[in-house]
N, C-alpha and C positions, 0 to 999 in steps of 0.2 A: 582907037581900038588896036590898030596895027602897032602903034608905039608901045602900048601896054604889053602886047604879046612878045614883041622883040625884047623888051626889058626882062620879062620872065625867062625868055630863052637864054639871055646872057647870064642871068643869075643861076640858071640850071647848069649851064656849061661851066661856070666858075666853080660851082659846088662839086661837080663831077671831077674837075681837075684837082681841086683841093683834096677830095676824098682819095683819088688815086695816088696823089703825092704822099699822103699820110700812110697809105697801105705800103707803098714802096719803102718808106722810111722804117716802118715797123718790121718789115721783112729783112731789111739790111742790118738793123741794129739788133744786138742781142739784148735779152732782158736784163743782163748785168751791165749794160752798155757803158757809155762813156768812151767807147772806142770810135775810131774814125770810120766813116762810111766807105771810103776808098783807100786802099793801101798805096802808099807812095813807093816809088821804085827802089829807094834806098833801103826800105825795110822789108821788101817782099822776099820770100824764100826763093822765088824763081829767078831772082838775080843772084846767081851763084858766086857771091863775093866779087871783089874787084878783079880786073884783068891783071895778070902778072906782067910786070915790066922789069927790065934789067935794073932800073933805078930802085924799084921796090925790093927786089932780091938783094940789092947791094946794101940795104938797110939792115939785113940780117947778118949775124955772125956766121962763121963757117959751121959751127955745130948746129945753130938754129936752122940754117939753110938745109943741112943734111937731114935734120929731123923733119923739116917741112916736106922734103922730097920723099922721104920714107912714108910719111903719113898720106901723101897723095897717092902713092902706089898702093898702100894698104886699103884705102877707101875705094880705089878703082877695082881691086879684087874682091872687096867685101862691101858692097853697097848696103844701105839700111835694110832692105828687104831680103838680103841673102840668107838670113837665118830667121826662123819663126820667133817673133817676139810678142805675139798676142798672149793675153792671159788665158791659160788653158782651164779646163773644167776642174782639174785637181787643184790648180793654184787658186781658182775662185773659191772652192770649198775650203781651202786652207785659210784664205782671208776671212771667210765667214766664221770659221772656228777660232782662229787665233787673233783676229782683229789686225791692228797695225803691227803686231809682233811678227806677222808673216813677211814683212819687208825688212831687208837688211842689206848693208853694203858688203860687196864682195871685193876682195883684193887679190891681185895676181902675184904669184911667187916670183915673177920676173921684175917686179917693181920694188921700190924701197918704201913701201907703205904697209900698214898693219891695221886691222879692224878688230876691235874688241867690243863685247856686249852689243853687237849688231849695229850700233850707230855711233860708236866712238872711233873716229878715224885719226890715225897718227901717220905723219910723213916724216921721213928722215933726211933724204938728200936726193937731188936730181928731180927732173920734171916727170911727173906721173899723175894719174887720176884714178879715182875709184867710182864705181856706179852701183846702183841698187840691183838686186836680183830680179825685181819685177818692175814693169813700166808704170807710169802714172795711169790710174784707171780712167774710165770714161763714163761712169754712172751718174755723176753729178756735174754741175755747171763748172765749178772751179775746184782745183786741188792746189794745196799749199803746204810748204814745209820750210823749216828754218835751220840755219847752221850758225852755231856760236863759235867765235874764235877763242877757244879756251886757252891755248898757248900759241903765241905767234910773234916771233921776233920781227923787228921792223925790216930786216933784210929779206924776209921770205915773201914771195908773191903768191897769193891765193886767188883762185878763180872759182866762183860758185855759180852753177847754172844747170842746164839740161843738155842732153845730147842723145843721139840715136845709138843703137847697139847693132853691130860691133863698132866700137870707137877706138882709135889708137891709144893704148894705155899710157904712152909716153908723151901725150899732148894734153894741154889744158883745155877745158871746154871753152868754145868761142873761137879757137884757132883753126878749126876745120869745118867742113861742110856739115850742115844739119846740126849745128850746135850754137849755143849762145852762152856767154859768161860775163859776170860782173867782177872786174879785177880790183884787187885791194890797193895796189900801189899808186894807181892813177885815178881810180873812180870811173874809168871808161868801161863801156860795153864793147865786147867783140862778138860780132855775128858773122860767122863764116869768113873771118878775116884775121889772118895772123900778122898782118903788117901794121895797120893803123887802127886804133880804137876810136870810137866816137864819144865825146863828153856825155856823161850820163848822170852821175851822182858824186857824193863825197867819197873820199878814201875811207877805208876801215882798217882797224887794227885789233889788237888783243882786247877782248871783252865785248866787242861789237857783235850784233846779231843780224845776219843777212837772211832775208826770206825770199822765196821763189814761188810765184803763183802761175798757174797755167789754166787758160780757158780753151778747152779742146774744140769747141764749136767754131771758133775763129782762129785757132792756132796761135793765140796771143800769150806771150810770156811777159810778166812784170816782176819787179823786185821791190823789196822793202829793206829799209835800213833802220834798225833799232825801233821797229814798230811803225815807221812812217812810210807810206806808200810812195814809190817813185813812178815815173811815167812808164808806159808800155815800152818794153825793150825791142820787141819784134812781133811780126804778124806772119801768119801763114805756115807755121810749123805743124804739119799734118801727120807726121810719122809718130810711131810709139816713142815717147820720150822717157828717158831715165834720169832721175836726179844724179848729178855728177859734180864732184869736187876734185879740184886739182891744185897742186902746189909744186914749187921748185926748190923747197928747202924744209928744214925741220919746223914742224908745227903740230898742234893737236886741235881737232875740231870735233865738237859734239853736235849731233844732228837730232832735231826733233821732227819726226814724221807724223806726229799726232798723238804720241803716247803721253804727252803732258800739254799744259796750256801754252799757247803761242804768245809772243810779245806783241804781235799784230792783233789788235782787239777784234777787228772785223772777222778775222779767220776763226776766232773762238765763237763769236756769236752765230756765224753761219755754218760752223762745223766743216771747215774746208780741209781737214786732215785727210791723209791718204786712206784711212780706214778707221773704224771705231776703236777707241782705246782698249775696250774689252770685247772679245769675241763671244761666240755662243758655246764654246767648248767648256764642259763642266769641269770644275777643279778636281784634282785627285782626292781620294778619301783621306781623312785625317790619319796621321801616323799612329799606330797602336790601337786603332779603333776596331773592335772585334764583333760588334753587334751585327747579327744577320749572317754570321759565318756558320754554316752547317757543320763543317769539320771541327771547329773549335767548340761549338755547342755540344757535339757528340762526345768530345774528349772530356767534358766536365760531368758526365753521367756518373752518379754515385758519390760525388765528392761532398765533403762536409762544408757547411757554410760558416763555421766558426773561424775566428781569427786566431792568430798565434797567441799562445798563453803567455802569461806574465813571466813565467820562469824560463821560457825559451831564450836562448842566446840569439843575438842578431836582430832584436826587435827594432823596427824602423821608426823614425820620427814621422810626424804627420806631414803628408805631402811628398815624402820620399818614395822612390820606387823600392819595393821589397827586394832584398838581396837573398842570395842562396845561403841557407843555414847549414852549418857544418853537420854532417851526419853523425849520429850517435853510434858509439861502439857497443851499445847495449845489446846483449844477446841473452836468451834464456832457452830453456828446453822446449818451450811451447811455440817458438817462432816458426818452425817448419810446418806446423799444423794449422796456422791461422793465415789464410790468404784473402780474407775479406777486406782488409784495410788497404786502400790504394797506396802504391809506393810514391806517387807524385801528387801533390795537391796544388791548388791555386789559391792565392790569397787576394783579398781586396785591398786596394789602396786606402789609406786613412781618409782621404778627401775625395774619393771617387768610387762610384758604385761598380765600375767595370773591373773585371778580373785582369790582373797583370799576368802576362804570358811568360812567367818565370817559374820553372819547376823548383819545388823545395821538397825536402824529405818529409815523410809522414811524421806526425807527432807520435811520441811514445805512448803506448797503450797503458791502461791502468794495470798496476801490479808490477811494473818494471822498477828496478831499483833507482833511487834518486841520484846515486853517484855511479858513474860507469866504472867498471873495473879497468885496470891497466891493460894496454894492448898485449903485452907479454908478461904473464904472471908466472912465477915459480911455483904457485900453489896449484894443485889439481882442482878440477871442477868439483863442486859440492855434491853433484849427483853421483860421482864415482866414489867419493869418500864415504857417502852414506852407506854404501854396501859393505865397506870395510870396517866401519866404526861399529864395534861390538858393545861399546859402553857409552854412557852419556858423558863421561869425563873426556873421552877422546874427541867427541863432537864439540864440546864446550871449548876445549883447548884450540881446536882448528878455527872456530869462529872468532876467538879472542885474537889469534895471530893475524887473521884476515883483516879485522877492524884496525889493528895496530898498523898494518901495512898501508891501508887506505889513508889513515891519518897522516 
């Protein structure tokens, strides 16, 4: 009996130990896991790069050493939390309304870089980098973006990665604290280290697509190359990180923040883009659409619904916008007494029921002469001659001369 109780006790203890071990593993691993349970010292953010030695400084050229010293001084004066980088309420609303269009790369006037169409980055000469205006969000498990080497000479070095802000604009990502970069000419990764990179992946050149993923719960950064995922590059990056691209020569890079499909298929399936491609902001009304406008509806009061007559000049073809018709020079003695006909009318397009907002002169009223008299006539008006004409022969002679002049 005692042996049976002791065996049950051992089974219970083993079960409790196994249960506790499973709980610890589940707590340590993320649900997107595949990451290591414990961070090694070489990858931890808390090991602030390798210690400087005269031998390492000697590996740098004079310009590189001066740039390194200036960057160290810059980051000492401007640590990562020296300026607010959290997404504010207004920026969050902008992301909801615009979607991924709220993100864009910013370029500094002091650098030899230029940004067009929000995500098309062009470098010209010298070492510099550009960053986005907003950090990577923290609403979902993973955020991902890609950079395509649209134009890249083999002599140009490109680094794609993430960094904190403010970051020295004359340095490539990975060369300074709180940054990591994947370099094109060696395929190495640089993590807080300007001296020596660690072997990581293949080199990349013009036409290649480099992707960057970030898991904010563990501070993990990983890269992809042409749609194939590489190992985790680093762990423990807890600050607000900004997508960062740097180069030391002429090149052009097009960035996909989620406005189109990714080369990395998993990012498409799990929707790892920085924001939805389309926001909730309603599009602007169609150009030329007037329905529901009280002002324009009021302006049409009393207008006629007929189209231009066949005899009017300037009749438009089907589908064309009606043009302004030349005003007639027709005048008669009754013009001043008739004010009921509107001076401006609207016409309908031949293939559209909407009114075109183009003013045209009113049609001639019934009784007007079919041919307009000349602008400057040597003949007096008929109404004046009628008082002077004392015989029918004088009136007939006047009308005969007028018809001959018109012909």
